C-alpha positions in Angstrom: 17.8 11.0 8.0 14.2 11.4 7.7 13.4 14.0 5.1 10.7 16.8 6.1 8.5 18.5 3.8 7.2 22.0 3.7 3.5 22.8 3.4 4.0 23.7 0.0 5.7 20.2 -1.0 3.1 18.4 1.2 0.4 20.3 -1.3 2.3 19.0 -4.4 2.6 15.3 -2.9 -1.2 15.4 -2.3 -1.6 16.6 -5.9 0.1 13.4 -7.1 -2.0 11.5 -4.7 -5.0 12.9 -6.1 -4.0 10.8 -9.4 -3.3 7.6 -7.5 -6.8 7.7 -6.0 -8.6 8.5 -9.2 -6.6 5.8 -10.9 -7.6 3.1 -8.5 -11.3 4.5 -8.5 -11.0 3.9 -12.3 -9.7 0.5 -11.9 -12.4 -0.7 -9.3 -14.7 -0.8 -12.2 -12.7 -3.3 -14.2 -12.0 -5.5 -11.4 -14.2 -8.3 -12.3 -13.9 -12.2 -13.2 -12.3 -12.7 -16.6 -10.4 -9.6 -16.5 -6.7 -10.0 -17.1 -4.1 -8.1 -14.7 -2.4 -6.7 -17.6 -5.3 -5.2 -18.8 -5.7 -3.5 -15.5 -1.9 -2.3 -15.8 -3.0 -0.7 -19.4 -6.0 0.9 -18.3 -3.8 2.6 -15.4 -1.2 3.4 -17.3 -3.1 5.3 -20.2 -4.9 7.2 -17.2 -2.2 8.4 -15.1 -0.1 9.4 -18.4 -3.4 11.6 -19.5 -3.1 13.4 -16.4 0.2 14.6 -17.1 1.8 12.3 -14.6 4.0 9.1 -14.8 3.5 5.7 -13.0 6.4 5.8 -10.6 6.9 2.0 -10.4 7.3 1.4 -14.2 11.2 1.4 -14.6 12.0 1.0 -10.8 15.0 -1.0 -10.5 13.5 -2.5 -13.9 10.1 -3.5 -12.7 8.1 -3.9 -16.0 4.6 -2.5 -15.3 2.9 0.7 -14.1 1.0 -1.2 -10.8 1.7 -3.9 -8.9 -1.3 -6.9 -9.0 -1.1 -9.3 -6.4 -4.3 -11.8 -6.2 -4.9 -14.2 -3.0 -1.4 -15.4 -1.6 0.7 -13.1 -3.5 1.3 -10.6 -1.1 3.2 -7.6 -3.0 5.0 -6.6 -6.3 2.7 -9.3 -8.6 3.7 -8.3 -12.2 0.5 -7.9 -14.3 0.1 -10.8 -16.7 -2.0 -13.1 -18.0 -3.5 -14.0 -14.8 -7.4 -14.0 -15.4 -9.2 -12.7 -12.2 -11.8 -15.2 -11.0 -14.7 -15.3 -9.0 -13.9 -15.6 -5.4 -10.5 -13.9 -5.7 -9.0 -10.9 -3.7 -6.7 -8.8 -5.5 -4.4 -6.0 -4.3 -3.7 -3.1 -6.5 -0.4 -1.0 -5.6 0.6 1.8 -7.2 2.5 5.6 -7.0 2.4 8.4 -9.1 5.2 10.7 -9.9 3.5 14.4 -10.6 5.9 17.3 -11.3 8.8 15.6 -9.7 6.9 14.4 -6.5 5.6 10.9 -5.8 2.4 9.5 -3.7 1.8 5.8 -3.2 -1.4 3.7 -2.1 -2.8 0.2 -2.4 -6.0 -1.3 -1.7 -7.2 -4.9 -1.6 -10.4 -5.7 -4.0 -13.1 -8.4 -4.0 -13.7 -10.4 -7.2 -17.2 -11.0 -7.4 -18.6 -13.1 -4.3 -15.8 -13.7 -1.9 -15.5 -16.2 1.4 -16.1 -14.7 4.6 -12.8 -15.1 5.5 -11.4 -13.2 2.8 -14.1 -10.4 3.7 -13.0 -10.4 7.3 -9.3 -10.1 6.3 -9.5 -7.2 3.6 -11.7 -5.3 6.4 -9.1 -5.9 9.0 -6.3 -4.8 7.0 -8.3 -1.6 6.4 -8.9 -1.3 10.1 -5.2 -1.7 11.0 -4.6 0.9 8.3 -6.7 3.7 10.1 -5.4 2.2 13.4 -1.5 3.0 12.5 -2.9 6.2 10.7 -4.4 7.4 13.9 -1.1 7.1 15.8 0.9 9.1 13.2 1.1 12.2 15.0 3.9 14.8 15.9 5.3 13.8 19.3 4.5 9.8 18.9 7.0 7.4 18.2 7.2 5.2 15.1 6.8 2.2 17.2 3.4 3.5 18.4 2.1 3.4 14.6 3.8 -0.3 14.4 2.0 -1.6 17.5 -1.1 -0.4 16.7 -1.1 -1.9 13.2 0.0 -5.2 15.1 -2.3 -5.1 17.6 -5.7 -4.8 15.3 -4.6 -7.5 13.0 -3.4 -9.9 15.6 -6.4 -9.3 17.8 -8.8 -10.4 14.7 -6.7 -13.6 14.7 -4.7 -12.9 11.4 -0.9 -12.1 11.2 1.2 -9.4 9.9 3.9 -10.3 7.4 6.9 -9.3 9.3 9.3 -9.1 6.2 7.3 -6.2 4.5 7.1 -2.3 5.4 6.2 0.4 4.9 8.3 3.5 4.1 9.0 7.4 3.4 8.1 8.7 0.2 8.4 11.9 -1.5 11.1 12.6 -3.7 12.0 9.0 -4.4 9.4 5.9 -4.0 11.3 4.7 -1.1 12.8 7.0 1.3 13.6 6.8 4.9 12.3 5.3 7.4 11.3 2.1 7.3 8.0 1.3 9.0 7.5 -2.2 10.2 3.7 -3.5 11.0 4.7 -4.8 14.4 6.4 -3.2 17.3 6.5 -1.8 20.8 5.0 1.7 21.8 7.1 4.4 22.5 10.0 3.2 20.5 11.5 4.0 17.2 12.0 7.6 15.8 10.0 10.5 16.9 7.4 11.8 14.4 7.8 15.0 13.3 5.9 17.7 11.4 6.8 17.3 7.6 7.4 13.6 7.6 5.7 12.0 4.8 5.1 8.2 5.1 3.2 5.4 3.4 1.7 3.4 6.0 1.0 0.1 4.8 -0.3 -3.3 7.0 0.3 -6.2 4.8 -1.4 -9.2 6.7 -2.2 -12.8 6.2 -5.0 -15.2 7.2 -2.0 -17.8 7.9 1.6 -17.2 9.2 3.7 -14.4 9.1 6.1 -15.7 6.9 6.9 -15.3 3.2 8.8 -16.3 0.2 10.3 -14.5 -2.7 8.9 -15.7 -6.6 11.6 -16.9 -9.0 11.0 -13.6 -10.8 12.8 -11.7 -8.2 9.7 -9.4 -7.3 6.4 -11.2 -6.6 6.2 -12.1 -2.5 4.0 -14.6 -1.5 2.6 -15.7 1.7 4.8 -18.7 2.7 1.9 -21.0 3.6 -0.3 -20.1 0.6 -2.6 -18.5 2.7 -4.8 -15.4 1.5 -3.3 -12.0 1.8 -4.5 -8.7 1.9 -2.8 -4.9 1.8 -3.9 -1.4 2.6 -2.0 1.8 2.2 -2.3 5.5 2.4 0.7 8.0 2.0 0.3 10.3 4.8 1.7 13.7 6.2 2.5 14.7 9.7 1.4 18.0 10.8 1.5 20.1 13.6 -2.1 19.2 14.5 -2.9 16.1 12.7 -2.2 13.0 10.4 -3.2 14.2 7.0 -4.1 11.6 4.6 -2.7 12.3 1.0 -4.3 9.3 -0.8 -7.6 8.6 0.8 -9.2 6.1 -1.3 
């Protein structure tokens, strides 16, 4: 059962989304060589709580931090720690905020210093794939239309979608129905209807489409060690458009 939200509930999710976007903007100024990912986590948590909100990830199934910080081949769910960002890294910051009982989610991959052409292209493609998916996320379309658009942009640029990782619904809980693959066939899957709130999130690789789980039970890596990038918006399907609630 895919939840459908009222216009006033979508406004509340967007209020949480504003804090998500502002947090990402604040972190952008601190992402530079020599900074530890645990420092980024502390900055994010202080800011989120200063806005009267809470970091949704912290404590979620025992997750210990307020953000996920995932550099290079680490795709998602990187626990912040002593890792120092290096010139040439790319790092994804993924975070969610709970505000007055409603949750919004977003992720963005940042360049650290001067990055390679491949890294630059990969980040750009992840963002282009996100926008292509959002463009298809309209009432009357099917989920497969969204998934196919993401896959088409990614593979058309010579990169791979990481097939084990998917987007999801979001609202009252961090992960709700439906799961949203980043690959698929047009015209298949659930019908998109007004009121659905979805986290669309291409996770793409410069190598193969396979992943591996780390020993900590959280971090997911590209199996072949290739660079990865991840871009995410929370969006709401309305009668007339796809409304982006966490546009960074």
